[in-house]
C-alpha positions as CSV (number, residue, x, y, z in Angstrom):
1,M,125.3,40.6,134.2
2,F,128.5,41.5,132.1
3,F,130.3,43.4,134.8
4,A,128.6,41.4,137.6
5,R,130.9,38.5,136.2
6,Y,133.7,40.6,135.6
7,T,136.6,38.1,135.9
8,D,134.5,34.9,135.9
9,F,135.9,32.6,133.6
10,Q,133.8,29.5,135.0
11,G,130.5,28.5,133.8
12,R,128.4,29.3,130.6
13,S,126.8,32.4,129.1
14,R,124.0,32.4,126.6
15,R,124.0,34.0,123.2
16,S,121.9,36.8,124.2
17,E,124.3,37.8,126.8
18,Y,127.2,37.5,124.5
19,W,125.4,39.7,121.6
20,W,123.9,42.3,123.8
21,V,127.3,43.1,125.1
22,Q,128.9,42.8,121.7
23,L,126.3,45.3,120.5
24,F,126.5,47.8,123.4
25,N,130.5,48.0,122.8
26,F,130.0,48.6,119.2
27,L,127.4,51.2,119.6
28,V,129.9,53.0,122.3
29,M,132.8,52.8,119.8
30,V,130.5,54.2,116.9
31,V,129.0,57.1,119.0
32,G,132.6,57.9,120.3
33,M,134.1,58.1,117.1
34,V,131.3,60.4,115.6
35,L,131.7,62.4,118.8
36,A,135.6,62.5,118.4
37,G,134.9,63.5,114.6
38,V,132.5,66.4,115.5
39,L,134.5,67.6,118.1
40,G,137.5,67.2,116.4
41,S,136.3,70.0,113.8
42,I,136.1,72.5,116.8
43,G,139.3,74.3,117.1
44,A,141.1,72.2,114.4
45,S,144.0,73.6,112.7
46,S,146.3,72.7,109.9
47,D,148.3,70.6,112.5
48,G,145.2,68.2,113.2
49,P,142.0,67.9,115.0
50,G,141.1,70.0,117.9
51,P,142.0,68.8,121.6
52,L,138.4,67.6,122.3
53,A,139.0,65.0,119.8
54,Y,142.1,63.5,121.8
55,L,140.0,63.7,124.9
56,V,137.3,61.5,123.5
57,F,139.9,59.2,122.0
58,I,141.5,58.6,125.5
59,V,138.1,57.9,127.0
60,L,137.4,55.5,124.2
61,V,140.8,53.9,124.8
62,L,140.3,53.7,128.7
63,Y,136.8,52.1,127.9
64,A,138.4,49.6,125.7
65,L,141.0,48.7,128.3
66,A,138.1,48.5,131.1
67,V,136.0,46.0,129.0
68,L,139.0,43.7,127.6
69,I,139.1,41.4,130.6
70,P,135.4,40.8,131.0
71,G,135.0,40.6,127.2
72,I,137.6,37.8,127.2
73,A,135.9,36.2,130.2
74,L,132.4,36.5,128.4
75,T,134.1,34.9,125.3
76,V,135.2,31.9,127.5
77,R,132.1,31.5,129.0
78,R,130.2,31.5,125.7
79,L,132.6,28.8,124.4
80,H,131.9,26.7,127.5
81,D,128.2,27.1,126.6
82,V,128.8,25.1,123.4
83,N,131.3,22.7,125.2
84,I,134.5,24.1,123.8
85,T,137.3,24.9,126.0
86,G,138.3,28.7,126.4
87,W,142.0,27.8,126.1
88,I,141.3,28.0,122.2
89,L,141.6,31.7,122.5
90,L,145.2,31.4,123.2
91,A,145.7,30.3,119.6
92,A,144.6,33.8,118.3
93,L,148.1,35.1,119.4
94,I,149.7,32.9,116.8
95,P,150.1,34.9,113.4
96,F,148.0,34.0,110.6
97,I,146.1,31.4,113.0
98,G,144.9,34.1,115.0
99,S,142.4,35.3,112.0
100,L,141.1,31.9,111.6
101,V,140.5,31.6,115.4
102,G,138.5,34.9,115.2
103,I,136.3,33.6,112.5
104,A,135.7,30.2,114.3
105,V,134.8,32.1,117.7
106,F,132.4,34.4,115.7
107,V,130.6,31.1,114.1
108,I,130.7,29.5,117.5
109,S,129.0,32.4,119.1
110,L,126.2,32.1,116.5
111,I,125.5,28.5,117.5
112,P,122.9,27.7,120.2
113,G,124.4,26.3,123.3
114,T,124.4,22.6,124.7
115,V,120.9,21.6,126.1
116,G,121.1,20.7,129.5
117,P,124.3,20.6,131.7
118,N,127.8,20.1,130.1
119,K,131.0,19.9,131.6
120,Y,131.3,23.7,132.3
121,G,128.2,23.9,134.2
122,S,124.2,23.8,134.1
123,D,122.5,24.9,131.2
124,P,121.8,28.8,131.5
125,K,118.3,28.7,129.7
126,N,117.2,25.9,132.2
127,P,119.4,25.6,135.2
128,G,117.0,23.3,137.1
129,M,118.1,20.4,134.9
130,A,120.1,17.6,136.6
131,A,123.7,17.5,136.2
132,D,124.5,14.0,137.5
133,T,126.0,13.0,134.4
134,F,129.1,15.3,134.7
135,V,129.8,15.0,138.5
């Protein structure tokens, strides 16, 4: 579902969709860092780690860039699920306020979504509910 809605900033996403993607990304990064550490010791010199560590690091950077836009889209959809606009993420670009926005998004991502339809779409848990209130 994550890559199927790669750049979809509309609609809503459930907590499970959001947290499974976060867990997967975390595991990819941890495995990549461990792999870079292990492969970095192969061919290491006093100048630094071996060349394989740099290769793993480049792959991790490319992965991070590949999931950047879909990660932002998923976060916006998660905010929509609790009936909050996704534009709030732009406040994360403001120094000092950005850390507060990060904490707020984390807390909001733990909150259950709005039951039934809201102004961002139908309930992803029960999409058959009537949405005539927000037409």
